[in-house]
N, C-alpha and C positions, 0 to 999 in steps of 0.2 A: 725426751725431746733433745734434739741436737742443739748445742750452743757453741758460740765462737770460742769459748774457753775450753772446750772438751779436747783432750789429747787423743789424737788418732792412734789406733792400735798399730803394731808393727808385725811383720811376719814372725819375728822372734817370739812375740806374745802368743801368736796363734799356735806355733809349733811347740811352745812350752807346755801346752795342755796335752797330757798323755792320751786322753781319749781321742783328741783330734789326730794325733799321729797315727793312731790305729785306723781311724776312718779314712785318712788320706791314703795310707798304704793299700787298704782293701779296695778303695775306690779306683785307684790307678790300675790295680789288677783286674777289677771288674770291667772297666772301659776297654782296656787292651784285650782282655779275654773275649769280650763280646764281639769286638771287631774281627778277631781271629775266627771265632765260631761262625759268624755269619758269612765270612769270606770262604771258609772251608765248606760250609753247607752249600753255598752257591756253586762252588767248584764240583762238589760231589753230585749235586743234582744235574749239572751240565754234563758231567762224565757219563751219567746213567741214561740221560734222555737226549742229549745233543741239542736241547732247546735253549736258546739264548733268553727267550722270554721267561721260561720257568726258572732259569738261573737268576735272572734279575729279580723275579718275584720272591725267590727264596732269600735273596740278600735283604730285601725290604721287609720281609715277614716279621722280623723281630720288633718292628715299630708299631704294627697294627694293633696288637692286644692292649696297648695303653688305653685306648678309648673304652674298651669293655671293663678292664680292671679299675680304671679311674672313675668310671661311672657307677659301678655296682659294688666294689669290694674295698675301696680305699679306707673305709673306717677301721679296718683291721690294723692300720698303721698306728692308731691310737689305743686300740683295745688290747693289743698284744705287747708284751715287753719288747723293747727295740732290739736288745742283743740277740735273743733266740730267734726273733723274726728275721734279722739280717743273716744270721748263721743258716737258717732254713733256706733263705734265698740262694746262698752260695751252694748248698747241698743239692737244691733243685737243679742248678746249672751243672753240677757234677754229674748227676744222674742223666740229665738230658744229653750231655756230650758223650757220655759212655754209651748210651743207647744208639745215638746217631752213628758212632764210630764202629760199634761191635755187633749190634743186633741184626744187621742185614735187612733192615726194614725197607719196604717199598717206598717210592718217592712220596706218594700221597700220605703215608703214615708218618714219614719224617716231617713233612710240612704241618700235619695236624699236631704232632708232638710239640713243635716249636710254638705254634699258636696257643695250645692249651697251657703250656708252662709259662708262656710269656704274659698271660693274663695277670699273674701275680707280680710282675716286674714293677709296676707303679707302686704297689704296696711296699715292697722292699725299699725302693728308692725314697718314698715319702718318709719311711721310718728313719732313714739315714739323715735326710735333710732336716727333719723336725728335731733330731737329737742335737744339732749344732747349737741352738740357743741355750740348751741345757749345759753344754760344755764350755761355751764362750759367750760372754755377755757383751752387750753394746756394740762398739765398733769392731771388736775382735770377731764377732759373728759375721759382720759384713765382709771383713777381710778374708775370713775362712771361705765364704762363698766365692770370693775372687780367686782364692787358691784352687778351689775345686773346678772353677771355670777354666783356669789355665791348665790344670791337670787333665781335664776332659779333652781339650783341644790337642794337647801333646800326646796323650795316650791313644787318641784316635789315629794320629799319624803313626805313632810307634806301633800300634796294633796292626795297622795295614801293612807296614813294613815287615813286622814279625810274621804276620800271616802269610805274606808272599814268600818269605824265606822258608817257612815251615812247609808250605805247600810244595815248594820245589824240592825240599830235602826229604820229607816224610810222606807226602801225599795228603789227601783230605782227612783220612782216618787218623793219621799221626798228628795232624794239626788239632783235631778235635780232642785227642787224648791229652795233648799239652794243655789245651784250654781247660779240660777237666782238672788237671793238676793245678793250674793257676787258681781255679775256684776253690779247690780243696785247701790250698795254702791260705787264701783269703778267709775261708771259714775258720781255720785254726787261729789266724791272727785276730779275728773279731772275738772268738771265744776266749782267748787268753788275755787280750788286752783291753777289752771294752768293759766299762762298769755296767752291772746288771741293774739298770734303772727300771722302775715300775712303769706300766702303761698309764696313759693319761685319761683315757675315756672310760665310760662304763662298759661292763662286759655283758650285760643282759641284752636280749633281743637279737633279731637277725642282722647279719652284716649288711645284706643288700638294703633292707629297709632303713637301717641307720645311715648308710652311705647316702642314699637318696635324700633322706631328711636333712642331713647336715649340708650336703651340696646345695640343696634348695635354700637353706638358711644363709649360707655364705653368699650365694648369688643374689639374694634379695637385699642384702646389706649394701647400700650404695657405696660405702667407703671401701669394702672388700672388693666389690664388683669393679669399681673404677681402677683399683690397683691391679686386679687380675687382667683386665682388658689392656691396661697400659703395658703389662709385661708380655701379653700374648700377641698383640696386633702389629706394632711397628716392626719387630724383629721377624715376624712371619714372612713379610715381603722381602726383607733382606735375604733370608734363607731361600725364599722362592726364586730369587734371581740366580742363586747358585745352581738351581735345577736345570737351567738352560745353558750353562757353560759348555756342556758337552756338545750340543748341537751348534753352538756358536763357534767353538774352537776346534772341535774334532779331537784328534789324537793328542793334542797338546793341552787339553783341558785339565789334566792332572796337576800341572804346574799352577794354574789359577786356583784349583780347589785346595792345594796345599797353602797357597797364599791366603785363602779365606780362613783356614784353620789357624794359620799364624796370626792373622788379624785378631781373631777371637782371643788368643792367648795374650798378645801384646796389649790389647785394649783392657782386658781384665787386670793384667799386671800393672799397667801404668795408672789406671784410675784407682785401683786398690792401694798401690804403693805411694803414689806421689800427690794424691788429692786428699784434702782434709775431709772428715765426716760431713761437715756442713757443705763443703764444696761439692762432694758427690751428689748431695741432694739438690743443690742448685743446678748442677750440670745435667740432671736426668732429662729434662726437656730439650736443651740444646743438643745433647748427644743423640737422643732419639731422632731428632730432625736431621742431624748430621749423618745418621746412618743411611738416609735416602739420597743425600746430595751427590755423593760420588757416582751413584748408579745413573744419574741423569747424563753423565758423560758417555754412556753407551750409545746415545743418539748419534755420536760422532764415529761410531764403529772403530774403536781402538784395536790395535794389534795385541799380541800376547803380553808384551811388557806393560802396556797401558792397562789391559784388562786385569792383570795380576795386581797392579797398584790400586786400581779402583776398588776391587773386591776386598783387598786388604784394609783400605780405609773404611769401607762400608761396614765390614764385620767388626773392625776395632771399635767403632762408635756404636753400632747396633747391638753388639754383644756385651757392652759394658754399661749402658745407661741404666739398666735395671739394678745395678749396685746401689744407686741412690734411692731405691724404693724398698730395699730389703727390711730395714728396721721399721719403717712405717707399716709394712705388711705384717710383721710379727706383732706390732702394737695393736693392730685392729682385729686380729684373729684371737678368739678365746683359746687359752692354753690347752683346754681339754680336747680341742679338735685341731690342734696345730698340725699334727701329722696329716690329717685329711686335707687341711687347707693347702699345705705344700704339695700334696698329691694332686689336688685339683689344679694347682698352678702348673705342675709338670705335665699333667694330662692335656690341659688346654694348650700348653706350649707345643707339645708334640703334634696335636691335632691341627693347631694353627699353622705350623710349618708345613704339614702335609697339604693342607688346603691352599696355603700360599704357593707352594710348588705347583699344584694343579692349576691354579688360576694363571700363574705366570706362564706355565706350559701352554695353556689354551691361548693366551695372548700371543705366544710365539707362533702357534699354528695359524692364527688369524692374520698376524702381521709379519714379523721377523724376529729372530732371537734378540738382536741388539735393541730393537724397539720395545720388546717385552721387558727387558731389564731396565730400560729407561722408565717405562710405565710402573715397574715395581718400585723404583725410586720415588716417583710421584705419589704412589699409594702409601709408602712409608712416611713421607712428609705429611701427607693429608691426615693419616691416622694419628700421628704424633700431635699435630695441632688440634685435632678434634678432642684428644684426650689430655690437653694441656693442664686442665684443673687437677687431674690426678697425678700428672708428672711433676707439677710444681711442689716445692717443699711445704708451701702453705695451703695446699689443696686438701680435699677430703682425706681423712685419716691422720691429719696432723693435730 
């Protein structure tokens, strides 16, 4: 339990842990490499088919398998030792990129390969996140989540820039080969630097049956369910608003999308670095609500500069409020299924963001893009207030 006397962790404390430095480095390589991979795949599909629709579908394809993997296989994150599991994840990416670059596969086979190998992505990600509380205790764990949030936003921007440069210099196949090299490097870093800790869960029984059983148990626990919903719903509509920036701004939308990623990084850094552990938990509800307030400004149809500022403020608040829920979430989930709990959290977040984008997109079709973003702000505020008991530090799970 957080107390006013507790000393907040520092970034120095977090990076002093050898295991975290390894996770940090491999995670940055993973995020940047995935951006390059999906960009290169989209370009390759477009070059072979000339279809903008298929190219866009190829770029989004990496996100779809999370629903399947998170629903049926995520128990593997607890049943298998984390180090070999994460190394296997990187080697799967190496093999996938090499096949896409060198095998001369037809388009349908490339898309099927990305779908099939992506099913295990939530398992690998859950193993990484669940390992953090083993390496870093108390507030250091929360700050580590902040660091990874900043890293994800920065690596996404860097990965897109790297991918664009590689596509211009080496073509799609060359970019995929570079991605394979990044994944191989990440596998070597994990294998050499990460402690080989045992798995948490039991190893008997089928993975699908165990995953369904534990997911059901987690979702029927009111404390866990409330914290899951609190981390899924408000931010889903903030992300959904980003989905209509392109129809709203056209060719200049990239500037606003970059501002959104910058907001994520700045919010995570500021709340993690400058707010006390107790303060983060007190701010969870206000920040969740604040994530929706700037989006209301789209009712006034701002220009590019105003749009960039509004989305930066929205993502800074909407992307950082969950830091105040992290320790409570660890406290209410049994250690034996911690990996699956974080996997379910990640799967729900991915699904919620996709649903949020679809809903805001539909609203834009029925009304107008600027009104749809304002409605997304209203939905963010409404969800946050409806979930106020779970967002408050004295709510369920405390």
